[in-house]
C-alpha positions as a printed NumPy array, in Angstrom:
array([[ 19.637, -48.612, -33.506],
       [ 18.435, -45.018, -32.945],
       [ 19.074, -42.187, -35.363],
       [ 19.843, -38.798, -33.789],
       [ 20.338, -35.413, -35.39 ],
       [ 23.791, -33.865, -35.437],
       [ 22.427, -30.966, -33.342],
       [ 21.339, -33.325, -30.532],
       [ 24.686, -35.122, -30.608],
       [ 26.612, -31.812, -30.434],
       [ 24.465, -30.575, -27.533],
       [ 25.098, -33.778, -25.597],
       [ 28.864, -33.396, -26.084],
       [ 28.926, -29.893, -24.562],
       [ 30.264, -29.577, -21.001],
       [ 27.667, -29.257, -18.264],
       [ 27.75 , -26.869, -15.312],
       [ 26.455, -23.625, -13.893],
       [ 27.091, -20.246, -15.519],
       [ 26.654, -16.68 , -14.31 ],
       [ 25.731, -13.638, -16.374],
       [ 27.97 , -10.708, -15.368],
       [ 28.75 ,  -7.322, -16.891],
       [ 31.898,  -8.932, -18.381],
       [ 29.931, -11.676, -20.12 ],
       [ 28.654, -15.156, -19.405],
       [ 31.09 , -16.73 , -16.914],
       [ 31.488, -20.493, -17.199],
       [ 34.287, -22.474, -15.548],
       [ 36.439, -19.354, -15.078],
       [ 36.108, -18.095, -18.659],
       [ 33.914, -15.322, -20.07 ],
       [ 31.789, -15.824, -23.171],
       [ 29.241, -13.915, -25.195],
       [ 26.917, -14.753, -28.042],
       [ 24.874, -12.961, -30.671],
       [ 21.653, -13.478, -28.705],
       [ 23.11 , -11.948, -25.513],
       [ 24.32 ,  -8.937, -27.494],
       [ 21.046,  -8.447, -29.36 ],
       [ 18.924,  -8.848, -26.224],
       [ 21.358,  -6.697, -24.193],
       [ 21.673,  -9.222, -21.365],
       [ 24.713,  -7.411, -19.957],
       [ 23.271,  -3.9  , -20.063],
       [ 22.949,  -2.461, -16.555],
       [ 24.808,  -5.308, -14.833],
       [ 27.917,  -3.149, -14.356],
       [ 25.895,  -0.693, -12.259],
       [ 24.526,  -3.558, -10.161],
       [ 28.057,  -4.902,  -9.551],
       [ 29.31 ,  -1.518,  -8.364],
       [ 26.632,  -0.703,  -6.019]])
């Protein structure tokens, strides 16, 4: 029997799919999300200007 960390188990239970970073947030399966890292690293900064023009 293998022993796995709780972190690995939780990661394997997360849904899989493609996501897109937009000026509204990280879009995944029709919903928008954000996270502390995206805010701190300003992932969304400037994307609104790209979407407009």
